[in-house]
Biopython code that builds the backbone (N, CA, C, O; Angstrom):
import numpy as np
from Bio.PDB.StructureBuilder import StructureBuilder

atoms = [
    (1, "MET", "N", (-5.044, -10.493, -4.289)),
    (1, "MET", "CA", (-4.135, -11.604, -4.295)),
    (1, "MET", "C", (-2.747, -11.083, -3.957)),
    (1, "MET", "O", (-2.359, -9.990, -4.369)),
    (2, "ILE", "N", (-2.023, -11.869, -3.215)),
    (2, "ILE", "CA", (-0.688, -11.470, -2.791)),
    (2, "ILE", "C", (0.325, -12.354, -3.485)),
    (2, "ILE", "O", (0.318, -13.570, -3.294)),
    (3, "GLU", "N", (1.185, -11.774, -4.277)),
    (3, "GLU", "CA", (2.293, -12.511, -4.885)),
    (3, "GLU", "C", (3.441, -12.509, -3.891)),
    (3, "GLU", "O", (3.842, -11.450, -3.408)),
    (4, "VAL", "N", (3.966, -13.669, -3.586)),
    (4, "VAL", "CA", (5.035, -13.750, -2.602)),
    (4, "VAL", "C", (6.272, -14.357, -3.246)),
    (4, "VAL", "O", (6.456, -15.573, -3.198)),
    (5, "PRO", "N", (7.122, -13.534, -3.848)),
    (5, "PRO", "CA", (8.370, -14.086, -4.357)),
    (5, "PRO", "C", (9.306, -14.329, -3.185)),
    (5, "PRO", "O", (9.522, -13.447, -2.355)),
    (6, "VAL", "N", (9.846, -15.507, -3.128)),
    (6, "VAL", "CA", (10.717, -15.854, -2.015)),
    (6, "VAL", "C", (12.152, -15.823, -2.494)),
    (6, "VAL", "O", (12.535, -16.591, -3.377)),
    (7, "LYS", "N", (12.941, -14.944, -1.918)),
    (7, "LYS", "CA", (14.355, -14.872, -2.234)),
    (7, "LYS", "C", (15.118, -15.198, -0.969)),
    (7, "LYS", "O", (15.000, -14.504, 0.041)),
    (8, "ARG", "N", (15.877, -16.230, -1.033)),
    (8, "ARG", "CA", (16.695, -16.601, 0.109)),
    (8, "ARG", "C", (18.130, -16.681, -0.363)),
    (8, "ARG", "O", (18.401, -16.950, -1.533)),
    (9, "HIS", "N", (19.014, -16.453, 0.530)),
    (9, "HIS", "CA", (20.421, -16.465, 0.191)),
    (9, "HIS", "C", (21.111, -17.641, 0.850)),
    (9, "HIS", "O", (20.817, -18.002, 1.990)),
    (10, "SER", "N", (22.013, -18.218, 0.126)),
    (10, "SER", "CA", (22.828, -19.289, 0.688)),
    (10, "SER", "C", (24.286, -18.909, 0.480)),
    (10, "SER", "O", (24.616, -18.119, -0.404)),
    (11, "GLN", "N", (25.123, -19.460, 1.277)),
    (11, "GLN", "CA", (26.537, -19.151, 1.142)),
    (11, "GLN", "C", (27.245, -20.287, 0.430)),
    (11, "GLN", "O", (27.062, -21.457, 0.766)),
    (12, "LYS", "N", (28.042, -19.938, -0.538)),
    (12, "LYS", "CA", (28.882, -20.895, -1.231)),
    (12, "LYS", "C", (30.314, -20.571, -0.843)),
    (12, "LYS", "O", (30.761, -19.430, -0.959)),
    (13, "ILE", "N", (31.008, -21.564, -0.394)),
    (13, "ILE", "CA", (32.380, -21.320, 0.029)),
    (13, "ILE", "C", (33.322, -21.928, -0.995)),
    (13, "ILE", "O", (33.314, -23.134, -1.242)),
    (14, "SER", "N", (34.120, -21.074, -1.573)),
    (14, "SER", "CA", (35.135, -21.529, -2.517)),
    (14, "SER", "C", (36.389, -20.704, -2.290)),
    (14, "SER", "O", (36.318, -19.478, -2.198)),
    (15, "ASP", "N", (37.497, -21.342, -2.203)),
    (15, "ASP", "CA", (38.777, -20.681, -1.972)),
    (15, "ASP", "C", (38.767, -19.858, -0.690)),
    (15, "ASP", "O", (39.452, -18.838, -0.608)),
    (16, "GLY", "N", (37.999, -20.284, 0.314)),
    (16, "GLY", "CA", (37.986, -19.581, 1.582)),
    (16, "GLY", "C", (37.156, -18.314, 1.596)),
    (16, "GLY", "O", (37.066, -17.655, 2.632)),
    (17, "LYS", "N", (36.537, -17.949, 0.460)),
    (17, "LYS", "CA", (35.705, -16.749, 0.397)),
    (17, "LYS", "C", (34.245, -17.152, 0.305)),
    (17, "LYS", "O", (33.901, -18.101, -0.400)),
    (18, "ALA", "N", (33.398, -16.443, 1.007)),
    (18, "ALA", "CA", (31.960, -16.722, 0.962)),
    (18, "ALA", "C", (31.304, -15.794, -0.046)),
    (18, "ALA", "O", (31.565, -14.591, -0.044)),
    (19, "SER", "N", (30.451, -16.344, -0.908)),
    (19, "SER", "CA", (29.683, -15.524, -1.836)),
    (19, "SER", "C", (28.210, -15.852, -1.648)),
    (19, "SER", "O", (27.862, -16.943, -1.197)),
    (20, "VAL", "N", (27.370, -14.928, -1.984)),
    (20, "VAL", "CA", (25.935, -15.094, -1.770)),
    (20, "VAL", "C", (25.286, -15.456, -3.093)),
    (20, "VAL", "O", (25.500, -14.783, -4.102)),
    (21, "GLY", "N", (24.490, -16.522, -3.089)),
    (21, "GLY", "CA", (23.751, -16.946, -4.278)),
    (21, "GLY", "C", (22.277, -16.968, -3.973)),
    (21, "GLY", "O", (21.895, -16.960, -2.803)),
    (22, "GLU", "N", (21.424, -16.996, -4.999)),
    (22, "GLU", "CA", (19.976, -16.995, -4.804)),
    (22, "GLU", "C", (19.404, -18.373, -5.077)),
    (22, "GLU", "O", (19.844, -19.075, -5.988)),
    (23, "LEU", "N", (18.434, -18.745, -4.291)),
    (23, "LEU", "CA", (17.663, -19.950, -4.534)),
    (23, "LEU", "C", (16.528, -19.594, -5.487)),
    (23, "LEU", "O", (16.187, -18.418, -5.616)),
    (24, "PRO", "N", (15.939, -20.572, -6.153)),
    (24, "PRO", "CA", (14.808, -20.268, -7.053)),
    (24, "PRO", "C", (13.657, -19.632, -6.294)),
    (24, "PRO", "O", (13.458, -19.895, -5.108)),
    (25, "GLN", "N", (12.903, -18.792, -6.988)),
    (25, "GLN", "CA", (11.763, -18.121, -6.367)),
    (25, "GLN", "C", (10.565, -19.054, -6.339)),
    (25, "GLN", "O", (10.345, -19.833, -7.266)),
    (26, "ALA", "N", (9.791, -18.965, -5.258)),
    (26, "ALA", "CA", (8.556, -19.738, -5.145)),
    (26, "ALA", "C", (7.484, -19.081, -6.010)),
    (26, "ALA", "O", (7.474, -17.861, -6.175)),
    (27, "SER", "N", (6.593, -19.886, -6.556)),
    (27, "SER", "CA", (5.563, -19.327, -7.430)),
    (27, "SER", "C", (4.175, -19.448, -6.800)),
    (27, "SER", "O", (3.182, -19.592, -7.512)),
    (28, "HIS", "N", (4.104, -19.390, -5.474)),
    (28, "HIS", "CA", (2.813, -19.459, -4.804)),
    (28, "HIS", "C", (2.057, -18.154, -5.018)),
    (28, "HIS", "O", (2.642, -17.070, -5.005)),
    (29, "ARG", "N", (0.763, -18.275, -5.213)),
    (29, "ARG", "CA", (-0.101, -17.105, -5.304)),
    (29, "ARG", "C", (-0.979, -17.137, -4.064)),
    (29, "ARG", "O", (-1.982, -17.850, -4.029)),
    (30, "TRP", "N", (-0.612, -16.377, -3.057)),
    (30, "TRP", "CA", (-1.325, -16.370, -1.788)),
    (30, "TRP", "C", (-2.473, -15.362, -1.820)),
    (30, "TRP", "O", (-2.345, -14.284, -2.401)),
    (31, "ALA", "N", (-3.576, -15.715, -1.201)),
    (31, "ALA", "CA", (-4.741, -14.831, -1.159)),
    (31, "ALA", "C", (-5.367, -14.893, 0.231)),
    (31, "ALA", "O", (-5.334, -15.927, 0.898)),
    (32, "SER", "N", (-5.935, -13.776, 0.649)),
    (32, "SER", "CA", (-6.637, -13.722, 1.939)),
    (32, "SER", "C", (-7.932, -14.530, 1.832)),
    (32, "SER", "O", (-8.300, -14.996, 0.754)),
    (33, "CYS", "N", (-8.603, -14.684, 2.951)),
    (33, "CYS", "CA", (-9.868, -15.420, 2.970)),
    (33, "CYS", "C", (-10.905, -14.740, 2.061)),
    (33, "CYS", "O", (-11.584, -15.411, 1.284)),
    (34, "ASP", "N", (-11.024, -13.416, 2.162)),
    (34, "ASP", "CA", (-11.986, -12.694, 1.327)),
    (34, "ASP", "C", (-11.641, -12.805, -0.155)),
    (34, "ASP", "O", (-12.528, -13.001, -0.986)),
    (35, "GLU", "N", (-10.354, -12.679, -0.490)),
    (35, "GLU", "CA", (-9.927, -12.802, -1.893)),
    (35, "GLU", "C", (-10.186, -14.214, -2.410)),
    (35, "GLU", "O", (-10.602, -14.395, -3.554)),
    (36, "THR", "N", (-9.939, -15.207, -1.569)),
    (36, "THR", "CA", (-10.173, -16.599, -1.960)),
    (36, "THR", "C", (-11.662, -16.854, -2.155)),
    (36, "THR", "O", (-12.059, -17.549, -3.091)),
    (37, "ALA", "N", (-12.482, -16.296, -1.279)),
    (37, "ALA", "CA", (-13.930, -16.464, -1.407)),
    (37, "ALA", "C", (-14.422, -15.888, -2.735)),
    (37, "ALA", "O", (-15.230, -16.508, -3.425)),
    (38, "ARG", "N", (-13.932, -14.706, -3.086)),
    (38, "ARG", "CA", (-14.324, -14.116, -4.376)),
    (38, "ARG", "C", (-13.813, -14.978, -5.539)),
    (38, "ARG", "O", (-14.533, -15.204, -6.512)),
    (39, "TYR", "N", (-12.571, -15.455, -5.432)),
    (39, "TYR", "CA", (-11.963, -16.275, -6.489)),
    (39, "TYR", "C", (-12.763, -17.559, -6.723)),
    (39, "TYR", "O", (-13.013, -17.942, -7.866)),
    (40, "ALA", "N", (-13.164, -18.222, -5.625)),
    (40, "ALA", "CA", (-13.874, -19.502, -5.726)),
    (40, "ALA", "C", (-15.390, -19.335, -5.781)),
    (40, "ALA", "O", (-16.126, -20.313, -5.903)),
    (41, "ARG", "N", (-15.850, -18.079, -5.689)),
    (41, "ARG", "CA", (-17.283, -17.769, -5.681)),
    (41, "ARG", "C", (-17.994, -18.467, -4.535)),
    (41, "ARG", "O", (-19.063, -19.054, -4.702)),
    (42, "LEU", "N", (-17.373, -18.385, -3.367)),
    (42, "LEU", "CA", (-17.938, -18.900, -2.122)),
    (42, "LEU", "C", (-18.005, -17.746, -1.134)),
    (42, "LEU", "O", (-17.418, -16.691, -1.374)),
    (43, "SER", "N", (-18.708, -17.932, -0.039)),
    (43, "SER", "CA", (-18.698, -16.882, 0.978)),
    (43, "SER", "C", (-17.509, -17.108, 1.919)),
    (43, "SER", "O", (-17.060, -18.237, 2.115)),
    (44, "ALA", "N", (-17.021, -16.029, 2.483)),
    (44, "ALA", "CA", (-15.933, -16.126, 3.449)),
    (44, "ALA", "C", (-16.384, -16.938, 4.658)),
    (44, "ALA", "O", (-15.592, -17.681, 5.239)),
    (45, "ARG", "N", (-17.637, -16.801, 5.033)),
    (45, "ARG", "CA", (-18.192, -17.554, 6.162)),
    (45, "ARG", "C", (-18.182, -19.058, 5.877)),
    (45, "ARG", "O", (-17.900, -19.859, 6.769)),
    (46, "TYR", "N", (-18.490, -19.441, 4.631)),
    (46, "TYR", "CA", (-18.461, -20.857, 4.263)),
    (46, "TYR", "C", (-17.029, -21.407, 4.337)),
    (46, "TYR", "O", (-16.818, -22.524, 4.808)),
    (47, "LEU", "N", (-16.047, -20.623, 3.873)),
    (47, "LEU", "CA", (-14.649, -21.046, 3.985)),
    (47, "LEU", "C", (-14.261, -21.217, 5.456)),
    (47, "LEU", "O", (-13.542, -22.153, 5.807)),
    (48, "GLU", "N", (-14.733, -20.320, 6.305)),
    (48, "GLU", "CA", (-14.455, -20.423, 7.741)),
    (48, "GLU", "C", (-15.033, -21.717, 8.305)),
    (48, "GLU", "O", (-14.373, -22.420, 9.071)),
    (49, "ARG", "N", (-16.251, -22.021, 7.925)),
    (49, "ARG", "CA", (-16.903, -23.250, 8.385)),
    (49, "ARG", "C", (-16.126, -24.480, 7.905)),
    (49, "ARG", "O", (-15.966, -25.446, 8.652)),
    (50, "LEU", "N", (-15.644, -24.443, 6.659)),
    (50, "LEU", "CA", (-14.860, -25.563, 6.132)),
    (50, "LEU", "C", (-13.540, -25.722, 6.876)),
    (50, "LEU", "O", (-13.070, -26.844, 7.063)),
    (51, "ARG", "N", (-12.931, -24.606, 7.307)),
    (51, "ARG", "CA", (-11.697, -24.688, 8.099)),
    (51, "ARG", "C", (-11.964, -25.382, 9.430)),
    (51, "ARG", "O", (-11.147, -26.173, 9.902)),
    (52, "ILE", "N", (-13.109, -25.081, 10.030)),
    (52, "ILE", "CA", (-13.458, -25.667, 11.330)),
    (52, "ILE", "C", (-13.707, -27.169, 11.206)),
    (52, "ILE", "O", (-13.254, -27.942, 12.050)),
    (53, "THR", "N", (-14.417, -27.582, 10.170)),
    (53, "THR", "CA", (-14.756, -29.001, 10.001)),
    (53, "THR", "C", (-13.627, -29.796, 9.366)),
    (53, "THR", "O", (-13.625, -31.025, 9.431)),
    (54, "GLY", "N", (-12.663, -29.111, 8.750)),
    (54, "GLY", "CA", (-11.565, -29.809, 8.091)),
    (54, "GLY", "C", (-11.909, -30.294, 6.698)),
    (54, "GLY", "O", (-11.146, -31.061, 6.109)),
    (55, "ASP", "N", (-13.049, -29.862, 6.151)),
    (55, "ASP", "CA", (-13.490, -30.303, 4.829)),
    (55, "ASP", "C", (-13.050, -29.377, 3.712)),
    (55, "ASP", "O", (-13.299, -29.667, 2.542)),
    (56, "GLY", "N", (-12.405, -28.277, 4.042)),
    (56, "GLY", "CA", (-12.071, -27.271, 3.049)),
    (56, "GLY", "C", (-10.691, -27.442, 2.449)),
    (56, "GLY", "O", (-9.999, -28.429, 2.701)),
    (57, "PRO", "N", (-10.310, -26.470, 1.658)),
    (57, "PRO", "CA", (-9.000, -26.495, 1.017)),
    (57, "PRO", "C", (-7.892, -26.219, 2.038)),
    (57, "PRO", "O", (-8.153, -25.617, 3.079)),
    (58, "PRO", "N", (-6.665, -26.649, 1.753)),
    (58, "PRO", "CA", (-5.548, -26.366, 2.652)),
    (58, "PRO", "C", (-5.339, -24.855, 2.787)),
    (58, "PRO", "O", (-5.559, -24.098, 1.842)),
    (59, "PHE", "N", (-4.912, -24.437, 3.975)),
    (59, "PHE", "CA", (-4.676, -23.017, 4.232)),
    (59, "PHE", "C", (-3.480, -22.882, 5.156)),
    (59, "PHE", "O", (-3.036, -23.860, 5.757)),
    (60, "CYS", "N", (-2.965, -21.678, 5.267)),
    (60, "CYS", "CA", (-1.864, -21.375, 6.185)),
    (60, "CYS", "C", (-2.328, -20.293, 7.141)),
    (60, "CYS", "O", (-3.051, -19.373, 6.758)),
    (61, "LYS", "N", (-1.904, -20.415, 8.387)),
    (61, "LYS", "CA", (-2.169, -19.358, 9.361)),
    (61, "LYS", "C", (-0.861, -18.656, 9.641)),
    (61, "LYS", "O", (0.139, -19.291, 9.975)),
    (62, "ILE", "N", (-0.871, -17.358, 9.505)),
    (62, "ILE", "CA", (0.276, -16.522, 9.812)),
    (62, "ILE", "C", (-0.202, -15.573, 10.907)),
    (62, "ILE", "O", (-0.847, -14.562, 10.632)),
    (63, "GLY", "N", (0.121, -15.911, 12.137)),
    (63, "GLY", "CA", (-0.459, -15.169, 13.256)),
    (63, "GLY", "C", (-1.950, -15.423, 13.273)),
    (63, "GLY", "O", (-2.393, -16.570, 13.332)),
    (64, "ARG", "N", (-2.718, -14.361, 13.221)),
    (64, "ARG", "CA", (-4.184, -14.485, 13.167)),
    (64, "ARG", "C", (-4.702, -14.555, 11.740)),
    (64, "ARG", "O", (-5.875, -14.851, 11.509)),
    (65, "ARG", "N", (-3.845, -14.289, 10.810)),
    (65, "ARG", "CA", (-4.253, -14.182, 9.412)),
    (65, "ARG", "C", (-4.281, -15.546, 8.733)),
    (65, "ARG", "O", (-3.381, -16.362, 8.928)),
    (66, "VAL", "N", (-5.315, -15.788, 7.937)),
    (66, "VAL", "CA", (-5.455, -17.020, 7.172)),
    (66, "VAL", "C", (-5.225, -16.685, 5.704)),
    (66, "VAL", "O", (-5.814, -15.739, 5.180)),
    (67, "VAL", "N", (-4.368, -17.458, 5.038)),
    (67, "VAL", "CA", (-4.125, -17.270, 3.611)),
    (67, "VAL", "C", (-4.232, -18.614, 2.904)),
    (67, "VAL", "O", (-3.994, -19.670, 3.490)),
    (68, "TYR", "N", (-4.589, -18.544, 1.654)),
    (68, "TYR", "CA", (-4.749, -19.732, 0.823)),
    (68, "TYR", "C", (-3.832, -19.618, -0.388)),
    (68, "TYR", "O", (-3.627, -18.530, -0.925)),
    (69, "ASP", "N", (-3.286, -20.745, -0.808)),
    (69, "ASP", "CA", (-2.530, -20.833, -2.053)),
    (69, "ASP", "C", (-3.567, -21.087, -3.151)),
    (69, "ASP", "O", (-4.265, -22.099, -3.112)),
    (70, "LEU", "N", (-3.673, -20.197, -4.114)),
    (70, "LEU", "CA", (-4.719, -20.329, -5.134)),
    (70, "LEU", "C", (-4.547, -21.577, -5.990)),
    (70, "LEU", "O", (-5.524, -22.095, -6.531)),
    (71, "GLY", "N", (-3.326, -22.061, -6.115)),
    (71, "GLY", "CA", (-3.115, -23.333, -6.811)),
    (71, "GLY", "C", (-3.787, -24.482, -6.062)),
    (71, "GLY", "O", (-4.366, -25.378, -6.676)),
    (72, "GLU", "N", (-3.705, -24.448, -4.729)),
    (72, "GLU", "CA", (-4.383, -25.456, -3.909)),
    (72, "GLU", "C", (-5.899, -25.316, -4.008)),
    (72, "GLU", "O", (-6.618, -26.315, -3.985)),
    (73, "ILE", "N", (-6.386, -24.080, -4.117)),
    (73, "ILE", "CA", (-7.830, -23.861, -4.280)),
    (73, "ILE", "C", (-8.298, -24.497, -5.581)),
    (73, "ILE", "O", (-9.334, -25.163, -5.612)),
    (74, "ASP", "N", (-7.540, -24.296, -6.656)),
    (74, "ASP", "CA", (-7.893, -24.917, -7.941)),
    (74, "ASP", "C", (-7.938, -26.435, -7.827)),
    (74, "ASP", "O", (-8.871, -27.067, -8.320)),
    (75, "ARG", "N", (-6.924, -27.027, -7.173)),
    (75, "ARG", "CA", (-6.887, -28.486, -7.009)),
    (75, "ARG", "C", (-8.062, -28.972, -6.158)),
    (75, "ARG", "O", (-8.668, -30.000, -6.460)),
    (76, "TRP", "N", (-8.380, -28.231, -5.095)),
    (76, "TRP", "CA", (-9.495, -28.601, -4.226)),
    (76, "TRP", "C", (-10.820, -28.548, -4.997)),
    (76, "TRP", "O", (-11.640, -29.459, -4.889)),
    (77, "LEU", "N", (-11.024, -27.490, -5.767)),
    (77, "LEU", "CA", (-12.255, -27.372, -6.551)),
    (77, "LEU", "C", (-12.340, -28.476, -7.604)),
    (77, "LEU", "O", (-13.406, -29.061, -7.797)),
    (78, "ASN", "N", (-11.235, -28.767, -8.283)),
    (78, "ASN", "CA", (-11.238, -29.826, -9.299)),
    (78, "ASN", "C", (-11.522, -31.196, -8.680)),
    (78, "ASN", "O", (-12.120, -32.053, -9.331)),
    (79, "GLY", "N", (-11.107, -31.408, -7.448)),
    (79, "GLY", "CA", (-11.368, -32.668, -6.764)),
    (79, "GLY", "C", (-12.815, -32.846, -6.347)),
    (79, "GLY", "O", (-13.217, -33.941, -5.953)),
    (80, "ARG", "N", (-13.592, -31.797, -6.426)),
    (80, "ARG", "CA", (-15.001, -31.859, -6.035)),
    (80, "ARG", "C", (-15.938, -31.970, -7.238)),
    (80, "ARG", "O", (-17.156, -31.884, -7.077)),
    (81, "LYS", "N", (-15.395, -32.158, -8.424)),
    (81, "LYS", "CA", (-16.222, -32.285, -9.622)),
    (81, "LYS", "C", (-17.016, -33.576, -9.575)),
    (81, "LYS", "O", (-16.498, -34.620, -9.178)),
    (82, "VAL", "N", (-18.265, -33.501, -9.978)),
    (82, "VAL", "CA", (-19.147, -34.672, -10.080)),
    (82, "VAL", "C", (-19.927, -34.582, -11.373)),
    (82, "VAL", "O", (-20.089, -33.501, -11.940)),
    (83, "ALA", "N", (-20.414, -35.731, -11.841)),
    (83, "ALA", "CA", (-21.202, -35.761, -13.075)),
    (83, "ALA", "C", (-22.698, -35.638, -12.800)),
    (83, "ALA", "O", (-23.456, -35.183, -13.657)),
    (84, "SER", "N", (-23.117, -36.043, -11.606)),
    (84, "SER", "CA", (-24.536, -35.916, -11.267)),
    (84, "SER", "C", (-24.681, -35.662, -9.763)),
    (84, "SER", "O", (-23.732, -35.825, -8.996)),
    (85, "THR", "N", (-25.879, -35.263, -9.365)),
    (85, "THR", "CA", (-26.112, -34.949, -7.951)),
    (85, "THR", "C", (-26.122, -36.190, -7.080)),
    (85, "THR", "O", (-26.002, -36.076, -5.860)),
    (86, "SER", "N", (-26.260, -37.363, -7.661)),
    (86, "SER", "CA", (-26.292, -38.600, -6.871)),
    (86, "SER", "C", (-24.894, -39.119, -6.548)),
    (86, "SER", "O", (-24.769, -40.136, -5.866)),
    (87, "GLU", "N", (-23.840, -38.454, -7.016)),
    (87, "GLU", "CA", (-22.473, -38.934, -6.792)),
    (87, "GLU", "C", (-21.934, -38.576, -5.413)),
    (87, "GLU", "O", (-20.937, -39.171, -5.005)),
    (88, "ARG", "N", (-22.500, -37.682, -4.700)),
    (88, "ARG", "CA", (-21.999, -37.306, -3.379)),
    (88, "ARG", "C", (-22.531, -38.250, -2.397)),
    (88, "ARG", "O", (-22.241, -38.130, -1.206)),
]
sb = StructureBuilder()
sb.init_structure("model")
sb.init_model(0)
sb.init_chain("A")
sb.init_seg("    ")
for serial, (resi, resn, name, xyz) in enumerate(atoms, 1):
    if name == "N":
        sb.init_residue(resn, " ", resi, " ")
    sb.init_atom(name, np.array(xyz, "f"), 0.0, 1.0, " ", f" {name:<3s}", serial, name[0])
structure = sb.get_structure()
């Protein structure tokens, strides 16, 4: 799993002088396709198939690399809960 703390700087202008301040850090927990597959107990190939059909969890592409926000994976899995096999 990849923790990605995001630190960005903004300029505040007061009295003609610029100072640098920090924005809040993002709390996304990014994971590769293989890490996500292990986390969700799915195969990486199944996640790939879901990306192609559009039925899977949201993901980001960074160049050729695919990453998933584990919070989104949790929400996606929770949205697939059923009480019986006849509910699908």
